C-alpha positions in Angstrom: 60.7 51.7 159.5 57.4 49.9 158.6 55.2 52.4 156.7 52.2 51.3 158.7 54.0 51.9 162.0 54.9 55.4 160.7 51.2 56.1 159.9 50.1 54.9 163.4 52.8 57.0 165.0 51.7 60.1 163.1 48.0 59.5 164.0 48.8 59.1 167.7 51.0 62.2 167.7 48.2 64.3 166.2 45.6 62.9 168.7 48.0 63.6 171.7 48.6 67.1 170.4 44.9 67.7 170.2 44.4 66.4 173.8 47.3 68.7 174.9 45.6 71.7 173.4 42.4 70.8 175.1 44.1 70.5 178.5 45.9 73.8 178.0 42.5 75.6 177.7 40.8 73.6 180.4 38.9 75.5 183.2 36.7 72.7 184.5 37.9 72.8 188.1 39.5 75.3 190.6 43.0 74.1 189.8 42.9 76.2 186.6 42.9 79.3 188.8 46.1 78.5 190.7 48.3 76.8 188.1 51.3 78.3 186.3 51.3 75.7 183.5 49.3 72.7 182.6 51.3 69.4 182.6 49.7 67.1 180.0 52.4 64.5 179.8 55.1 63.6 177.3 56.9 60.7 175.6 56.5 58.3 172.8 53.1 58.3 171.1 53.3 54.6 170.7 55.0 53.7 173.9 54.7 50.1 175.2 55.1 51.3 178.8 53.1 54.2 180.3 53.9 55.7 183.8 51.1 57.5 185.6 51.6 59.7 188.7 49.1 61.5 190.8 49.7 65.2 189.9 52.3 67.8 189.1 54.5 69.3 191.8 56.2 72.8 191.9 58.9 71.9 189.3 56.4 70.4 187.0 54.0 73.4 187.3 56.9 75.7 186.5 58.1 73.8 183.4 54.9 72.2 182.1 56.7 68.8 182.1 55.9 65.7 184.2 58.5 64.3 186.7 61.3 66.8 186.3 62.1 67.3 190.0 64.1 65.1 192.4 61.4 62.3 192.1 61.7 62.6 188.3 65.4 62.1 188.4 64.9 58.8 190.3 62.2 57.8 187.8 64.7 58.5 185.0 67.2 56.3 186.7 64.7 53.5 187.0 63.8 53.8 183.3 67.4 53.8 182.2 68.1 50.6 184.3 65.7 48.6 182.1 67.6 49.7 179.8 65.4 52.3 178.0 65.2 56.0 177.5 62.7 58.5 178.9 61.6 59.3 175.4 60.7 55.6 174.8 58.0 55.6 177.4 55.0 57.9 178.0 54.7 59.8 181.4 51.5 61.4 182.5 49.5 62.3 185.7 46.0 61.7 186.8 45.4 65.5 187.2 47.1 67.9 184.8 47.4 70.9 187.1 49.3 71.2 190.4 47.1 71.1 193.5 48.1 74.1 195.8 50.8 73.2 198.4 51.1 69.7 196.8 47.9 68.6 198.5 46.0 65.6 197.3 43.6 66.3 194.5 39.9 66.2 195.4 37.5 63.7 194.0 35.9 66.4 191.9 39.2 67.5 190.5 40.1 63.9 189.5 36.7 63.4 187.9 37.0 66.6 185.9 40.4 65.5 184.6 39.8 61.8 184.1 38.8 61.9 180.5 42.1 63.4 179.5 44.1 60.4 181.0 41.6 58.0 179.5 42.1 59.4 176.0 45.8 59.4 176.4 45.8 55.7 177.4 43.5 54.8 174.5 45.7 56.8 172.1 49.2 55.5 173.2 47.7 52.0 173.7 50.6 50.8 175.9 51.1 47.1 176.7 51.7 48.0 180.4 50.5 50.9 182.6 52.6 51.6 185.7 50.7 53.7 188.3 53.2 55.4 190.7 51.9 55.6 194.3 48.6 54.9 196.0 46.7 57.8 194.6 47.6 57.0 191.0 46.7 53.3 191.6 43.3 54.5 193.0 42.4 55.8 189.5 42.6 52.2 188.2 41.3 50.1 191.1 38.7 50.7 193.8 40.8 49.5 196.7 44.4 50.6 196.2 47.0 48.9 198.4 50.3 50.2 197.0 52.5 48.6 199.7 51.0 45.2 199.1 50.6 45.5 195.3 53.9 47.2 194.6 55.6 45.3 191.7 52.7 42.9 191.1 51.4 42.3 187.7 47.7 42.9 187.5 45.2 43.7 184.7 43.3 46.8 183.9 40.7 46.3 181.1 42.7 45.1 178.0 46.3 45.8 179.2 48.7 44.8 182.0 48.9 47.0 185.2 52.0 47.0 187.4 51.8 49.4 190.3 55.0 50.8 191.9 55.7 53.0 194.9 55.9 56.7 194.0 59.6 57.7 193.4 59.2 60.3 196.2 58.8 57.5 198.6 62.2 56.2 197.5 63.7 59.6 198.3 62.3 59.5 201.8 63.3 55.9 202.6 66.3 54.0 201.3 64.4 50.7 201.7 61.7 52.0 199.4 64.4 53.1 196.9 65.8 49.6 197.0 62.4 48.1 196.4 61.8 50.4 193.4 65.2 49.4 191.8 64.4 45.8 192.2 60.7 45.8 191.2 61.1 47.9 188.1 62.6 44.9 186.4 59.2 43.1 186.7 58.3 45.2 183.7 59.8 42.4 181.5 57.1 39.9 182.7 54.5 42.7 182.6 55.3 43.2 178.9 54.9 39.5 178.2 51.6 39.6 180.0 50.6 42.6 178.0 51.4 40.8 174.7 49.4 37.8 175.9 46.4 40.0 176.7 46.6 41.8 173.3 46.6 38.4 171.5 43.6 37.3 173.6 41.7 40.4 172.6 42.7 40.0 169.0 41.4 36.4 169.1 38.1 37.4 170.6 37.7 40.1 167.8 38.4 37.5 165.1 35.9 35.1 166.5 33.2 37.8 166.7 33.8 39.0 163.2 32.3 36.9 160.4 34.4 36.4 157.3 33.3 38.1 154.1 32.7 34.7 152.4 30.2 33.4 155.0 26.6 33.3 153.7 23.8 31.5 155.5 22.5 28.4 153.8 18.8 27.6 153.5 17.8 25.0 156.0 16.4 22.8 153.2 19.7 22.6 151.3 21.1 19.1 150.9 24.5 18.0 149.9 25.0 18.0 146.1 24.9 14.5 144.6 25.8 13.4 141.0 22.1 13.7 140.1 21.8 17.2 141.3 25.1 18.2 139.7 23.7 17.1 136.3 20.7 19.3 136.9 22.6 22.3 138.3 21.4 25.8 137.3 23.2 27.5 134.5 26.3 29.5 135.4 27.2 33.0 134.3 30.2 32.0 132.2 30.6 32.8 128.5 33.3 31.6 126.2 35.9 34.2 125.3 35.2 35.9 122.0 31.6 34.7 121.8 28.6 36.9 120.8 25.3 36.7 122.5 22.6 34.6 120.9 19.5 36.1 119.3 17.1 33.5 120.5 16.5 32.0 117.0 19.4 29.6 116.8 21.8 32.1 115.2 25.1 32.9 116.8 26.8 31.2 119.7 25.1 30.3 123.0 24.6 33.4 125.0 25.3 34.1 128.7 22.9 32.1 131.0 21.7 30.1 128.0 24.1 27.1 128.2 23.7 24.5 131.0 27.0 23.7 132.7 28.3 20.1 132.4 28.8 17.9 135.5 32.6 18.2 135.1 32.4 22.0 135.0 30.3 22.1 138.1 32.6 19.8 140.0 35.6 22.0 138.9 33.9 25.1 140.2 33.0 23.4 143.5 36.6 22.3 144.0 37.8 25.8 143.3 35.4 27.5 145.7 36.2 24.8 148.4 40.0 25.6 148.1 39.3 29.3 148.5 37.2 28.7 151.6 39.8 26.4 153.1 42.6 29.0 152.5 40.5 31.8 154.1 39.6 29.6 157.1 43.3 28.7 157.6 44.3 32.4 157.5 41.6 33.4 159.9 42.7 30.7 162.4 46.4 31.7 162.2 47.5 33.4 165.5 48.0 37.1 165.1 51.7 38.1 165.2 52.4 40.8 167.8 55.5 42.8 166.9 57.6 43.9 169.8 59.5 47.1 169.4 63.3 46.6 169.0 63.7 48.9 172.0 62.4 46.0 174.1 64.8 43.4 172.6 66.9 43.4 175.7 64.0 42.0 177.7 63.7 38.9 175.7 
């Protein structure tokens, strides 16, 4: 395993654990009074695909884990058909506590819980987010149309978004189950779109960030000619083994005391130009985006 990947994995794991502890002690909204367990979410801390449901049900409230009931079994089947494993993705919900009687969470409850999901998305940093159902999609877009947008590849900030019907809809209607089994494979194209978006973001960052060698030139500066080379300022180079002069002619020429020759200045200019060209070529080279071996089956 790449050591850098291991460091990133550990950092994300620690951050997710801190978020989970904060969720466990949360009392911001009335759901804290009726829950059995908080359901923060689970999965790979560096997952490329993140599934987001609306809120926990009775089985999730009892176990503290997301999507473990009948709808969860269908979600597992969809993930395995990719083919992937449940532990390769990250699964979370918009709200982290079960609304009583499985009612829809209120706007206040969603707002009180939103920061947790936002931090989880930023920490895991998936290429693709998959909202499950209309209410989950409504967290990402202002006008959710889950029937029309099911399986479509959209964009949310700097990542791909691919809404799907909630697995519970597939349990109620065989036609919906068929649509889920077909559309889950759009994840392949969604991953490619996610990679494209990440490269685009990296390119913008590179353009906005000046290189360390860039220094503004005075407006009055003109190209160096042969005449100006011959009158160039002294350079801070001293022959090896020399001793500084004492100003009365004794000893070797000291640092800053010997004017550089025209040939020496030209050599120095060529050396600096080669360094600048190499750095510019490296900055313009497209960033390589590594895709986890788990996704090799998609490509």
